[in-house]
C-alpha positions, 0 to 999 in steps of 0.5 A: 876800522873795517866794516865788520868791526863797525857793525859789532860796535854798533850792536854793542852800543845798541845793547848797552843803550837798551840796558841803560833804558831798561834800567832807567825804566825800572828806576822810574817804576820803582821811584815814581810809579811804585813809590806808594806800594813800596812805602806801604810795604816798608811801613807794614814791615815796620808797623803792626796793626793790633786789635784792642779788645773792649771790656765786657759789660757787667750785669747788675740787679736793680740795686746795682749789685753785680751778678756778672762781670769781667775778671782777669787771670794771667798766663805764667810763661817762663821768660816772658811778660805776664799775659792777661787773659780776661774771663766771665765771672759770676760773683754769686755763683748759681744765683739766677744761673738760668736767667744769666746764662753764659756764652762760650768762645763761639758765641753760643749760649743761653739766657741774658748773656746770649740775648744781649751778647753783642751789647755786652761784648762791645766793639774792638778797637785798633792800634797801629804800632810803628815808627810813623808818628801819624800812626797814633792818629789812625788808632781806633779806641775800643767801645766797652760793652754796656752795663745791664741793670735788671728789674730783678732784686737779688735779695728776693731772688735768693729768698725765692730760690730758698723757698722753692728748694724747700718746697721741692724737698718737702714734696719729695721731688727734684724739679720746679719753677718759680717766677715773681713779676710786677703785673703792672709792667711785666718786670721780672723780679725773681726767676728760679728753676730747680735744679739750677747751675753755676755759670762759672762751671759751664765748661765742665757742665757742658760735657757732664750735664748739658741738660741743666742749661735748658731753662724750664721757665721758657724752654720747656712746655707743659699742660698747665691744668686748672689754672687756665680756668682763670682765663676761661672765666675771664672769657665767659665774663668778658663776652657776656656769657655769664656774670659773677652772680650767674649760676649753673648746673654742675653735672657728674659728667659732660660729653664734648666731641665724644670725650667724657669730662668729669670733675677731679672728685668725680662728683656733680655738685648741683647748682653752683655759682661762678665763685664755686666753679673756681673754688671747687675747680669744676672741670664740667662747668669750665667745659660748659662755659667754653662750649657755650662760648663756641670755638671762635670766641673761646680760642680768640680769647686764649690767643689774645691772652698769649697762650701758645705764643712767645711772649717776646721776653728778652731771654734766649731759648723761648719756646712758643708751645702750642694750642691747637685751633679749630681748622687745624688738621689735628684739632677735634671738638673734644679739645674745646672742652679739655682746653677750658681746664688746661688739658690738651695744650702745651705752654711755658710757665712764663706764658701762663704768668703773663696771661694771668698778670693781664687780669691783675693789670686791669685786662692789659697784657704786658710783655715780660722783660728782664733788663730795665736799663743799660749804660754805655759810655755814660749814656742811659737807655731805659726801654719802656714797658710794652702793652701788647694788647687789652685782652679783657675790660678793666671791669671784667678784670675787677670782677674776676679778681674779686671772685678769685679772692673769695675762692682762694681761702676755700680752694687753697687755704695754705696760699693765704697771706696774712694781712693781704687779699690774695687772688689766685688759683691752683692747678693739678695737671696730669702729665701726658705719655704715649697713649694717654696720661701718667696714672700717678705723676702730676704737675702741681701749681699755684698762681696768684697776685696781691694785694688784690685791690692794687696788685704789685706782684704776681707769683707762679709756683710750679712743682713737677711730679710731687710725691707727698701729694699730687695737688697744687693746693697742698704742694705749691700753695704753701710755697706761694704764701711763703714767697709772697710774705718775703716779697711783701717785706722786701718790696715794702708792699703794705698790708690791707689795713695799712693801705686802707689807712693811707687812703 
């Protein structure tokens, strides 16, 4: 073999050796270094990670009556197995629609469904479906959503909806709100805004009437009018400015900050008592009380009662409203007079009923709430009622309650509830428009609680733009009385005679 052939043989041998070493290296990499990676790839080709959807929690009233639940329909695809498709179902239709609300596929919505969305929807699980028996050990079970139990009584809710609808029809109008609460705890027993809607129909309504989704009870603000005189009188009594036995001169008009304030009947009533101020709903006297208290004291009390602030209720969409304060750029001294009888401020119906409930509750302002408990995986969570603050003394609350009891038959005889002592007040509020107030339209309201000696319920009735009469005493007071009678029957609230006999 010549030298050239030897060189060729060595070169060929070197190439073959390099190829063998390269092959060995690749085998080492595949079999040892990349074993885990290829095993994972192989397993991923033969296993699928599947998400297991949880069941949504239900919403039930205080007696366990179902108001919202998960239902299921099935897609009819030819040649394929039936595919279940869960959806939210409201068995009572429009009953408590504003309170319950809904949530769409993107997680946006209203009411309880939105506020408690994460709790109701639960947590998804995972299932690894494949050839490896160990996959079963890696399954993560879903956590079903919690069941919510409300303070609401669905029978009372139904009756309040009926009575409010009747009152709105009798008033010749279309809109109104009614709330029933337990003043001792802040528990919402009934919650109605008219017109309502059926949450089952929210996809269609979203394109045809989305304005129905806005709940006037917490998401629309208004000037409350003379019902605020309850809070003005509470402040005057609690600060020591007056006593229940005090008298004052009711003049025809009073000027505050350049603004002339008159009574609703444009008359002066001479020397009047504090009960007269409430029974005759005297704007001039209310303005005298607030101006004599002064800016700091008067507005401190309004703030303590929660006006112009969110209550913290467990519902989505609550507005804060506004009550201008001294020192604000747009505040003027005239506001001190107008605010005393509920003009020149904007609050929600829930703020108002919560504030007056503090008087019924011995001066203690409670945070309103809707959900009394939730149950998840056999565990019960029951949040305690929350006392926000003590606004007035219990003695002031007792004195004011008695004054209101005396005033109701004089101011609003249609609000009287046979067999019960009612403490309450009417409101007839003008509706602001650019440049002033509407010449005819009003918001008529009545707020009251009973039995006065041991308040169990407080009710607010608000009717917008009544046509048959502009006055709260004519339009809202009778609706209050009918709701109160039904509530006392359903909730087993004893009349005064029976209550005294038990004692």
